[in-house]
C-alpha positions as CSV (number, residue, x, y, z in Angstrom):
1,X,8.3,57.8,32.6
2,X,8.5,55.7,29.4
3,X,5.7,56.2,27.0
4,X,3.5,53.1,26.4
5,X,3.0,52.1,22.8
6,X,0.1,49.8,22.0
7,X,0.9,46.6,20.0
8,X,-1.7,47.8,17.3
9,X,0.9,50.3,16.1
10,X,3.3,47.5,15.1
11,X,1.3,45.0,12.8
12,X,3.5,42.3,11.2
13,X,2.7,40.2,8.1
14,X,3.6,36.7,9.5
15,X,3.7,33.6,7.3
16,X,0.7,31.4,8.2
17,X,2.9,28.4,8.8
18,X,4.8,30.2,11.6
19,X,1.5,30.6,13.6
20,X,-0.1,28.0,15.8
21,X,-3.2,28.0,17.9
22,X,-3.0,27.9,21.7
23,X,-4.5,25.0,23.6
24,X,-6.6,27.1,26.0
25,X,-9.0,29.2,24.0
26,X,-12.6,28.5,25.2
27,X,-14.3,30.7,22.6
28,X,-16.8,28.9,20.3
29,X,-18.2,30.2,17.0
30,X,-21.1,28.4,15.3
31,X,-20.7,27.3,11.6
32,X,-23.0,30.1,10.3
33,X,-20.9,32.8,12.0
34,X,-17.7,31.2,10.7
35,X,-19.2,31.4,7.2
36,X,-20.0,35.0,7.8
37,X,-16.5,35.7,9.1
38,X,-15.0,34.1,6.0
39,X,-17.3,36.4,3.9
40,X,-16.4,39.4,5.9
41,X,-12.7,38.7,5.5
42,X,-13.2,38.1,1.8
43,X,-15.2,41.3,1.3
44,X,-13.3,43.6,3.7
45,X,-9.9,41.9,4.2
46,X,-8.4,41.4,7.6
47,X,-9.4,44.5,9.5
48,X,-8.1,43.3,12.8
49,X,-4.7,41.7,13.4
50,X,-4.4,38.5,15.4
51,X,-2.7,38.8,18.8
52,X,0.2,36.5,19.3
53,X,3.1,35.7,21.6
54,X,6.4,35.1,19.9
55,X,8.3,32.0,21.0
56,X,11.9,32.6,20.1
57,X,13.2,29.1,20.7
58,X,10.7,27.7,18.2
59,X,10.5,30.7,15.9
60,X,6.7,30.4,16.1
61,X,3.9,32.8,17.0
62,X,1.3,31.4,19.4
63,X,-2.2,32.9,19.1
64,X,-3.6,34.8,22.1
65,X,-6.6,36.2,20.2
66,X,-7.7,35.7,16.7
67,X,-8.2,31.9,16.5
68,X,-11.2,32.2,14.2
69,X,-9.5,34.7,11.8
70,X,-6.6,32.2,11.8
71,X,-9.0,29.4,11.1
72,X,-10.5,31.2,8.1
73,X,-7.1,31.5,6.5
74,X,-6.4,27.8,7.3
75,X,-9.7,26.7,5.7
76,X,-10.3,29.2,2.9
77,X,-8.0,28.6,-0.1
78,X,-9.1,31.8,-1.8
79,X,-8.3,34.0,1.3
80,X,-4.9,32.2,1.9
81,X,-4.0,32.8,-1.8
82,X,-5.2,36.4,-1.8
83,X,-3.2,37.2,1.4
84,X,-0.1,35.4,0.0
85,X,-0.2,33.1,3.1
86,X,0.4,36.1,5.4
87,X,-1.6,36.8,8.5
88,X,-1.6,40.3,10.2
89,X,-0.3,39.9,13.7
90,X,0.6,42.0,16.7
91,X,2.9,40.6,19.4
92,X,2.4,40.9,23.1
93,X,5.1,40.1,25.7
94,X,3.4,38.2,28.6
95,X,3.9,35.1,30.6
96,X,1.5,32.2,30.0
97,X,-0.9,33.1,32.8
98,X,-1.3,36.6,31.5
99,X,-1.7,35.4,28.0
100,X,-4.5,33.1,29.1
101,X,-6.1,36.1,30.9
102,X,-5.7,38.2,27.8
103,X,-7.4,35.5,25.7
104,X,-10.4,35.5,28.1
105,X,-10.6,39.3,28.2
106,X,-10.6,39.5,24.4
107,X,-13.2,36.8,24.1
108,X,-15.6,37.9,26.8
109,X,-15.9,41.2,25.2
110,X,-17.6,39.6,22.2
111,X,-18.3,35.9,22.3
112,X,-19.4,32.9,24.3
113,X,-17.2,30.4,26.0
114,X,-17.0,26.6,26.2
115,X,-17.8,25.8,29.8
116,X,-15.4,22.9,30.0
117,X,-12.5,24.9,28.7
118,X,-13.3,27.8,31.0
119,X,-13.1,25.3,33.9
120,X,-9.7,24.0,32.6
121,X,-8.4,27.6,32.4
122,X,-9.5,28.3,36.0
123,X,-7.9,25.1,37.1
124,X,-4.6,25.8,35.2
125,X,-4.4,29.3,36.6
126,X,-5.1,28.1,40.1
127,X,-2.5,25.4,39.7
128,X,0.0,28.0,38.5
129,X,-0.5,29.8,41.8
130,X,-2.8,32.6,40.8
131,X,-5.1,33.6,43.6
132,X,-8.9,33.9,43.3
133,X,-8.4,37.7,43.4
134,X,-5.9,37.6,40.5
135,X,-8.2,35.4,38.4
136,X,-11.3,37.6,39.0
137,X,-9.3,40.8,38.3
138,X,-7.5,39.6,35.2
139,X,-10.3,37.6,33.4
140,X,-13.2,39.8,34.4
141,X,-15.0,37.3,36.6
142,X,-17.0,37.9,39.8
143,X,-16.6,35.7,42.9
144,X,-19.9,33.8,42.2
145,X,-18.9,32.9,38.6
146,X,-15.5,31.8,39.8
147,X,-17.1,29.6,42.5
148,X,-19.5,28.1,40.0
149,X,-16.6,27.2,37.6
150,X,-14.7,25.6,40.5
151,X,-17.8,23.7,41.6
152,X,-18.4,22.4,38.0
153,X,-14.8,21.3,37.6
154,X,-15.0,19.4,40.9
155,X,-11.4,19.8,41.6
156,X,-10.7,20.1,45.3
157,X,-7.4,21.9,44.9
158,X,-9.3,24.8,43.3
159,X,-10.9,25.5,46.7
160,X,-7.6,25.5,48.6
161,X,-7.8,29.3,49.1
162,X,-11.3,29.2,50.6
163,X,-12.1,28.7,54.2
164,X,-15.2,26.5,54.6
165,X,-15.0,26.0,58.4
166,X,-18.0,26.6,60.5
167,X,-17.5,29.5,62.9
């Protein structure tokens, strides 16, 4: 059996310009916490790498986790300069559905989510053919929470897997 090696053992210094945000991150950080994050990075440096997926065809790294650390470098000239425009990154190899699930898992462990974006993610995963069981297992959601997000989104196709017939 091949030994698993966590991505954290292979941190890369990636030019900031080769990194882009994903379009599915529902995590929200208030301005005071963003200021605190900038101060933390200024005082302590980057203590956690961003998690990315490398897109070979475009030679770009797409963020899976670390959007706010990325944003600090984007908005803080002093940090960008001190870090020589390089952001610490680890790379994961996952398809888009699993990258979305990974983003949610990282975020749910520490932050709050934008409800509309969570609904969009559930919709996208459902449209990609992921079952309710897959969604619940991979993004740490129980059946009631998934049902609420589907109800809020109001998309009928999200309920295709459910049987609502009267016995």
